[in-house]
Phi, psi and omega in degrees: 000138180283131180301138176085015180280357172087356180274133182286160174120197179225151174213129180065025179082000180259143179283133182228164173059215183297334178297333180293318179298318179294322179296319178295318179299316179296323180291324176298323179295335180277356183229077181299337178272001181099154181216144181281163181297320180299316180294317177301317180300317181295314185289316183287331177080030178235161178300151182302316179298326180291316178295322180296322177296321178297318178295322180296320178295318179295322180292321179300325181275357182080009183271349176220157178219179181222132182268185185295337179276353184090005178279150181261147180207168179301140182276164181298325181293322176299313181297320179298314180295317183296313182290323178297318179294315182297315182292335182272353180299130185304316183292328179294314180298317184287328186269343183305314178298326178296311181298319181294319181295318181286325176296320178290322183294316186260349184066031181226173183279141175241149182226157163234128185223155176236161180270133177224090183068242182263007182232165169251148178242129180276119181261342177208149180210138174230123177276159177299147183292337180282174180272020182293167178304141186236163179282158182268001180299152181224154174297129185093349178287163183231155172214158176299137182294324187288343184253002182244154177297313180297321180295314181294325177300314182286324177295327179300330179274327183269343179237080190279351184230158176301325179292324176295320178297316180299319178294324180289319181293317181088200189284325186253172177290159177281168179296131178266104182282323176219178179296343183263356183294135174276118190242354179254160179298319181296316179298315182292320179299319178296318180294317181293327175296321178294323178298315180296323183291317185267343177087006176211162181241154180235148169237102183264073182058037182269337179257327181209128180299132179090359179234129178231157179210158173240132184236143178232152179285150176239128181249076184273339186247324181210148184290337186265340185234126179298136173279338180182194181222145177253140178224149165255115184251122190237147168283122191292339181290338180246335178222094179298156180301324180301327178296319178293318180297317179298334183260013186300322179293325176294318178297316176301321181296318177298316179298319181289318181295335182261024167095005177252169174236140178223163176205000000 
């Protein structure tokens, strides 16, 4: 296929057509400080004139811009659309007071996340109001579902049986993020059964050493199925996991008083 013929899809491992424009857009998102045309060409795997045409289209739409160095970056219109969409999400609007209240109460970071395949995606985050050390998680960031509190909470609802867990895990072990990560189907099935029994999930330094969290379900769309999960994520040197477990009823109460239901 001739590069730039406008047909979407891939051929020979090269991005073609409209997919090329999307590939360029995604690559710009990975370089908040800007990226040069040569680097974009290398990563996207298309000829330089073709990538330049994609950039020109994105710039006309306001979705890409160019700085004084000649580097390309996401445009103001893209950022306006993205933030407007994010701020208008119903669950984000409803949960923001919850996240802020819990971040202030514990002096730790709070998250709202949803399940996306084998990963969780963070849709909202509130850092503690103090200037204390903070987590590196970001809105839109991802982590493996099996090693996080929010992920295990949501998997407990979507994988209700050991056979379902085994099918989800597949033939090999899961990624071991720390020495405490549960990586086999049997380990994960046992953990998810415990989550269903107690109504909350824990991450005991399973995704990142020195970070623990407690997660509860959020029912923003329907009463029977969680739309996502809320977590209080703490640096263990200042807030041990046991402190969060002892406060689980208080956390549930905050969630309930601010218009959500948890169990």
